[in-house]
VEXGUKOL-782450 format. One record per residue (C-alpha): residue number from 1; x negated, y negated, z. Coordinates in Angstrom, 1 decimal. Each point is the difference from the previous one (the first is absolute). Layout:
<recs>
{NUM,{X,Y,Z}};
...
</recs>
This chain:
<recs>
{1,{-34.4,-10.3,17.4}};
{2,{-2.6,-2.6,-1.0}};
{3,{-2.3,1.7,2.6}};
{4,{0.5,3.3,-1.7}};
{5,{-0.9,-1.4,-3.4}};
{6,{-3.0,-1.8,1.5}};
{7,{-1.2,3.4,1.4}};
{8,{0.5,1.6,-3.4}};
{9,{-2.0,-2.8,-1.7}};
{10,{-2.7,0.6,2.5}};
{11,{-0.1,3.7,-0.6}};
{12,{-0.1,-0.5,-3.8}};
{13,{-2.9,-2.5,0.3}};
{14,{-1.9,2.6,2.0}};
{15,{0.6,2.7,-2.6}};
{16,{2.4,1.9,2.3}};
{17,{2.6,0.7,-2.7}};
{18,{1.4,3.2,1.4}};
{19,{0.5,-1.7,3.4}};
{20,{1.6,-2.9,-1.7}};
{21,{2.4,2.4,-1.8}};
{22,{0.8,1.6,3.4}};
{23,{0.7,-3.4,1.5}};
{24,{2.3,-0.9,-3.0}};
{25,{2.1,3.1,0.5}};
{26,{0.7,-1.0,3.6}};
{27,{1.3,-3.5,-1.0}};
{28,{3.7,-0.4,-0.1}};
{29,{0.7,-3.1,-1.9}};
{30,{2.3,-1.5,-2.6}};
{31,{-3.1,-1.4,-1.6}};
{32,{-0.6,3.0,-2.3}};
{33,{-1.7,-2.3,-2.5}};
{34,{-3.0,-0.5,2.4}};
{35,{0.0,3.7,1.0}};
{36,{-0.1,1.0,-3.7}};
{37,{-2.8,-2.6,-0.7}};
{38,{-2.2,1.4,2.8}};
{39,{0.7,3.6,-0.9}};
{40,{-1.1,-0.6,-3.6}};
{41,{-3.2,-1.8,1.2}};
{42,{-0.8,3.1,2.1}};
{43,{0.9,2.5,-2.7}};
{44,{-2.4,-1.7,-2.4}};
{45,{-2.8,1.3,2.1}};
{46,{1.5,3.3,1.0}};
{47,{2.0,1.2,-3.0}};
{48,{-0.3,-2.1,-3.1}};
{49,{2.5,1.9,-2.1}};
{50,{2.6,-0.4,2.7}};
{51,{-0.9,-3.6,0.4}};
{52,{0.7,-0.5,-3.8}};
{53,{3.4,1.5,0.3}};
{54,{0.8,-2.1,3.1}};
{55,{-1.2,-3.2,-1.6}};
{56,{2.1,0.6,-3.1}};
{57,{3.0,0.5,2.3}};
{58,{-0.9,-3.1,2.0}};
{59,{-0.1,-2.1,-3.2}};
{60,{3.5,1.1,-0.9}};
{61,{1.4,-0.4,3.5}};
{62,{-1.7,-3.3,0.7}};
{63,{-0.6,-1.7,-3.3}};
{64,{-0.6,-3.5,1.5}};
{65,{-2.1,1.2,2.9}};
{66,{-2.7,-2.4,1.2}};
{67,{-2.2,3.2,0.3}};
{68,{0.5,0.9,-3.7}};
{69,{-3.2,-1.5,-1.3}};
{70,{-2.2,1.2,2.8}};
{71,{1.3,3.5,-0.2}};
{72,{-0.4,0.2,-3.8}};
{73,{-3.5,-1.5,0.1}};
{74,{-1.1,2.3,2.9}};
{75,{1.4,3.1,-1.8}};
{76,{-1.8,-1.0,-3.2}};
{77,{-3.2,-0.4,1.9}};
{78,{0.4,3.2,1.8}};
{79,{0.5,1.9,-3.2}};
{80,{-3.0,-1.8,-1.5}};
{81,{-2.1,1.1,2.9}};
{82,{1.1,3.6,-0.7}};
{83,{-0.9,-0.4,-3.8}};
{84,{3.7,0.6,-0.7}};
{85,{0.0,-2.5,-2.8}};
{86,{3.4,0.9,-1.5}};
{87,{1.8,-0.6,3.3}};
{88,{-2.1,-3.1,0.7}};
{89,{1.0,-1.3,-3.4}};
{90,{3.6,0.5,0.8}};
{91,{-0.3,-2.3,3.0}};
{92,{-2.5,-2.5,-1.3}};
{93,{2.4,-0.5,-3.0}};
{94,{2.8,-1.1,2.4}};
{95,{-2.1,-3.0,1.0}};
{96,{-1.4,-2.7,-2.1}};
{97,{-3.0,-2.3,0.3}};
{98,{2.2,-2.7,1.5}};
{99,{0.7,2.2,3.0}};
{100,{-3.4,-1.0,1.4}};
{101,{-0.7,-3.5,1.0}};
{102,{-3.8,0.6,0.2}};
{103,{-2.0,0.2,-3.2}};
{104,{-2.2,2.8,1.4}};
{105,{3.1,2.1,0.7}};
{106,{1.4,-0.7,-3.4}};
{107,{-3.2,1.1,-1.7}};
{108,{0.0,3.2,2.1}};
{109,{3.6,0.7,-1.0}};
{110,{-0.6,-0.7,-3.6}};
{111,{-3.1,2.2,-0.1}};
{112,{1.6,2.9,1.8}};
{113,{3.1,-0.3,-2.3}};
{114,{-2.1,0.0,-3.1}};
{115,{-2.2,2.9,1.3}};
{116,{3.0,2.1,0.8}};
{117,{1.3,-0.7,-3.6}};
{118,{-3.4,1.1,-1.3}};
{119,{-0.1,3.1,2.2}};
{120,{3.5,1.1,-1.1}};
{121,{-0.7,-0.5,-3.7}};
{122,{1.8,-3.3,-0.7}};
{123,{-3.0,-1.5,-1.7}};
{124,{1.8,-2.9,-1.7}};
{125,{1.2,-1.4,3.3}};
{126,{-3.4,0.8,1.7}};
{127,{-1.9,-1.8,-2.8}};
{128,{2.1,-3.1,0.4}};
{129,{-0.3,0.1,3.8}};
{130,{-3.7,0.6,0.0}};
{131,{-0.6,-2.8,-2.5}};
{132,{1.6,-2.5,2.4}};
{133,{-2.5,1.0,2.7}};
{134,{-3.3,-0.1,-2.0}};
{135,{-1.0,-3.3,1.5}};
{136,{1.1,0.9,3.5}};
{137,{-2.8,-0.3,2.5}};
{138,{1.0,3.2,1.9}};
{139,{1.4,2.3,-2.8}};
{140,{-1.6,-1.5,-3.1}};
{141,{-2.7,2.6,-0.5}};
{142,{2.3,2.9,0.6}};
{143,{2.7,-1.5,-2.2}};
{144,{-2.5,-0.7,-2.8}};
{145,{-1.2,3.6,0.0}};
{146,{3.5,1.4,-0.1}};
{147,{1.0,-2.5,-2.6}};
{148,{-3.0,0.9,-2.2}};
{149,{0.6,3.7,0.5}};
{150,{3.7,-0.4,-1.1}};
{151,{-1.2,-2.0,-3.1}};
{152,{-2.5,2.8,-0.7}};
{153,{2.7,2.7,0.3}};
{154,{2.3,-2.0,-2.3}};
{155,{-2.7,-0.1,-2.6}};
{156,{-0.7,-3.8,0.3}};
{157,{-3.7,0.6,0.2}};
{158,{-1.1,-3.6,-0.6}};
{159,{2.1,-1.3,2.8}};
{160,{-1.1,2.9,2.3}};
{161,{-3.7,-0.8,-0.8}};
{162,{0.6,-3.7,0.8}};
{163,{1.4,0.8,3.5}};
{164,{-2.5,2.9,0.7}};
{165,{-2.7,-2.5,-0.8}};
{166,{1.3,-2.4,2.6}};
{167,{-0.4,2.5,2.8}};
{168,{-3.1,2.0,-1.2}};
{169,{-2.0,-1.4,2.9}};
{170,{2.7,0.3,2.7}};
{171,{-0.1,2.9,2.4}};
{172,{1.6,2.5,0.0}};
{173,{0.8,-0.2,-3.7}};
{174,{-3.5,-0.7,-1.4}};
{175,{-0.7,3.6,-1.0}};
{176,{3.6,0.6,-1.2}};
{177,{0.3,-3.1,-2.0}};
{178,{-3.5,0.5,-1.6}};
{179,{1.1,3.5,-1.1}};
{180,{2.9,-1.6,-2.0}};
{181,{-2.4,-2.6,-1.4}};
{182,{-2.4,2.5,-1.5}};
</recs>
């Protein structure tokens, strides 16, 4: 049984998701938890809509699973990669910044969560989230632009100008921010 799961892990790491699903269907085991986990990991690449349904069922069937955080995070990232920000938001919202031990991962999570909020129209939440990232070395410029843009849309022109000014010389926002400063 462990050999079968090792083979499935190998197939997944090689991007052979269909082959891994075929291998999963041939496993007869009482460990349906692991089978479901690997099936969802494959479905994320092959059929995202089906993977979302299976993940939601997995979370109900195995609420204390050790795979819970990894599956949710992977699903959120998969939806982000597809620019499906509404679905990504659903899954990013299931995790909090304390899920990640590494500061870089926390910042990435917080940025993606706030961006999904912005992309789906929850500007109040996005504004708060982006504000916390303004001084971040990786996401600071992007967060500052989005924060300033939200301030501008909210009619807070003085605050928008203050933050557009901070990034007026930063690529790729120099032309965009200068347009708001005119």
